[in-house]
N, C-alpha and C positions, 0 to 999 in steps of 0.2 A: 537320572536323565538318560534317555535313549537317543543316540545320534544315528540318524539314517544316512548312510553313504550311498550315493547314486551316481552312476556313470551314464551319461545320456548323449544322444546326437540330436540333430534338428528334425524332429518328427513329433510335432505338438499333440496330435491326436493319440499317438501311442503313449507318450508321456502322461497325458491327462488320464487316459484309461488306467494306467498303472497307479499314479498318485491318488486318484479319486477312490479306487477300490481299496487301497491299503489304508488310506485315511478313514474311510467310512466303515470298513469291516474289521480292521485290526487296531490301529492306533487311537482312533476316536479322540478323546480329550486328554489322553496320557501326555505328560510333558515330553516333547520331542524336539530335536533340532535337525534340520535337513542340511546336509552338505552335498551339493550337486555340481558336477563338472559337465559342461555342455560342449562337446567337441564340434568344430566347424565342418560338419559333413551332414548331408541330408537335403532338406528342402530349402528353397531360396527365400528364406525369411530371416528377419533380424532375430538374433538369439535373445534379445530383450523380451520378446513375446513369451519365450519359455520360462524366463526368470519370473515374469509376472504371473504366469500360470502356476509355477511351483509355489510362489509366495501366497497364492490364493488358498492353497491347501495347508501349507506349513509357514506360519507367520515368522517363526524363528528359523532363519536359514542363512547359509553362506553359499556363495557360488564361485565357480571358476570358469573363465572363458579363454582357453588357450588359443594361440594363433594357429596351431597345427593340430590336427586330429591324431591321437595316439592312445590306444586303449591302455597300454601299460602305464603310461605317465598319468592318465586320468584316474585309474584305479588307485595307484599309490598316492596321488595327491589327496584324494578324498580320505583315505585312511590316515595319512600324515596329519591332515587338518583336524580330523576327529580327535586324535590323540593330544592335541594342544589344549583341549578343554579339560580342566581339572574335575568338572562335575560329571564327566561321562562314566556311566556304570555299565552300559550295554551299547553295542554297536549292531545295528541292523543293516546288513548289506543288501542293497536292492538295485539291480540293473533296471534300465528304463523300459524293458519290454516284457514284464511279467504282470499279469492281471490276477488279482485275488478273486476267487470264484464264490466264496461264501464266508460267513463270519467266523473269525478265529478268536479264541479267548486269550488275549495277551497276558492277562494276569495269571492264567494257568501256566503259560510258558515261563513267565518270570518266577513263579513259585517253584517249578521244577528245577530251574537253574539255581535258585537259592537253596533248595533242599539238598542238591547234590553238588558238593564243592568242586569235584573234578569234572563235572559236566560243563563244557565251555561253549558248545554250539548245538543249536536246534534249528534245523531247516524245515521249510514247509514242503509238503508232499506234492509232486507234480504228477503222480500216478495214483490210481485207485489202490487202496490197501486191502489185503486179505488178512490171514493170520500172521503175515509178515509183509514187509514193505520192499518192493523192488526198487533198486537203485542201479540204473543202467543194466548190466547183466548179472548183478549180484543181489543178495537179499539180506535185509536187516531183520532180525527176530524181534518179537514183541516181548518186552521185559516186565510187563504189567503196568507201565506208565507211559512208555514211548517206544518207538522202534529204535533199537540201539545198534550203532555200527560195531560189528565184531572187532575185538582187539587186533586181530591179525589183518584187518582191512583199513585201519585208521589212516595209515600213510597214504593210501591211494584214494579212499572214499570218505574220510572223516570230514573234509572240507570241500566245498564246491562253490560255483558261482550262483547257485540258486538262492532265492531269498532266505536269509539265515540270521538268526539272533545269536550274537556272540557276547561273551563276557569281555569287557574292555581290558580287564587285567590280563587276559590271554593274548589279545591282539597286540598289546604293548610289548609282549615278549617276542613276537614274530615279525611285525610289520617292517622293522628296520632292516630285515634281511632280504626284503623284496627289491629286485633290480627293476627300476621303472622302464628300462629299455626292452624288457622281455615280457612275455605273456604271464600275468600274475597268477592266473588260476593253475597253470602247470607248476609254477614255483611253489605253490602251497603244498604240492605233492612231492616234489623232487629236490628242492633245495635242502641240503643236509641239515642246516641249523634249524629250519622250520620243521622238517620231517621229524627230527629228534624231539622237538617240543610237542608236536602233534601227537606222537605215540604215547605221551605221558598222560593224555587227557581223554575224556569220553565225549562222544558226539552222537547225535540222533536225529531222527525224523519225527516231527511233532504231528501226530495224527492218531486217530483211533483205529481199531481193527475194522475191516469191512466198511471203509468210508471212501467216498469219492474224492478225487484230487482237489487240493486247495488252490493250486495255481496253474496257470497255463501260459505258455510262451506266445506272444502276440506280434512279434516283430518280423517273422520270416516272410510273410506275405508282402509287407511293406518293402523289404529289401528286394524282392523279386520285381515288384512294380516299378521301383525307382532305379533298377539296374545297379544296385550296390551290393557288394559282397565282401566278406572278410578276405583280406589279401595275405599271401605268404604260403600258398600250398595248403598244408594241413590246417584247417580252420581252428583247430584246438590250440595252435601256437600263434595265432594272429595278434598283431598289434595295430595294423593299419587297415583302412578301408579302401576299396577299389571300385571305380565305376566301370561297368562292363557294357 
């Protein structure tokens, strides 16, 4: 069983574009369970609309509707909920503003994970690849099967908030070290207990050489139009939203 963990806000068109693309181009009929947290920030509509929308794509689902928006708590809640299910083998982390651009072979991703015991995370590429894959200002080399995060970069670049397939056995080792009051993505890099575990495992980008990007971020325009931004100075550390 794959459990999809999704943190969302009230922006139905964005959420639908994300869920529709991943359902039709990646998950298809594969057994999946969606766990989605919908924070109370965004458009002035009832969050039940988003629950119904999500249910139309993933019949097997759980949802959270907190009284206050907080990215850290939302993220940790979805992972915590996912780990309560005994049948979870993989966790696919999916924030609500990533659209899949083309078909992805899920079975190939799963086969790679099963083949390599120490490979615990494969994310989808947000950039065109060449003979190596650019990740922010660094590069992952092609190892013949996928673009692999170099061992010396695992602590800083092994994990990210991009759509990623993880082994549940690995997530179980690290998720309890996440502090819900802080930005979770930064903790994946810098919390000592998590970083120690991350460095023991392999991570990669799932794509072929010289291939166009699989995913694109689709939420930035909406935030500008609605006058909403990530609060707290450096957006990499944000947990709250702010109307401007």
